[in-house]
Structures are given as structure tokens and as C-alpha cells.
N, C-alpha and C positions, 0 to 999 in steps of 0.2 A: 240645808245640806242634803244631797241626793244619795240614796243608798245604792251602791254599785250593783249589788246582787239583785235588788228589785228592778233597777234600770235594765240589767241584762235580760231578765225574764220578760219585761215589757217589750224590749227591743226584739226579742225572739218572736213574740206574738205578732208584732207589727210586720216583721219580715215574712212570716207565714201568710198573713192577710194580704200582703202586697205582691206575693209571687203570682205568676200567671202560668197557666198550662195551655197548650194548644193541642187538641181541643180541651176545654175546661174539664179536667178529670177529677179534681179534688171535691170530695163531699165529706160529710161528717164521719162516714164509715169507710171510705176508700180514698187514698191519696196517690198522686203521681210520685215518682221517685224523689224529685226535688221537694215536693210538698211534704213527703214523709220525713226527709232529712231535716227540714226546717221545723216540723212539728216535734220531732224527737229532741232537737236542740231546745225548743221552747219548754217542753215538759221537764227535761232535766234541770233547766234553770229554775223553773217554777218549783219543782220538788225541793231543790236546795234551799230556795228562799223560804218556803213553808216549813221545812225541817228546822231551819235556824229560828224562825218565828216561834215555833212550838217550844224549842229548847230555852227560849228566853222568858217564857211565861212563868210567873211565880207558881210554886206548887202548893 
């Protein structure tokens, strides 16, 4: 069974990796407008997934 939240965060990373800029503007410290939008989507999904994972840990 696939976790939809995990899948969404992985799909976001895939979308960021697959986008293309002309000229290639995206680096680890600077991104084109589309790259920034995709990166923000990815990080929001990742944060939600990790927050849920932490909340499910036994205390």
C-alpha cells in the first residue's frame, strides 16, 4: 500500500528534477521562477510528511 503523502512529496521532487530552464538557471542556491515554485511545492509536501512521521513516533 502506497502512502499518498509520501508519494506526493516524492512526485514533487521528481517534478523539480525534471523541469528545464533556458538557459539553465537553477542551482542549489538560486532557482528560476518555475523551479522555485516546484521546489516550494516539494518542500511543503516533505514538511507535511515528516511532521506526520514525527507525530506517529512513540514517546
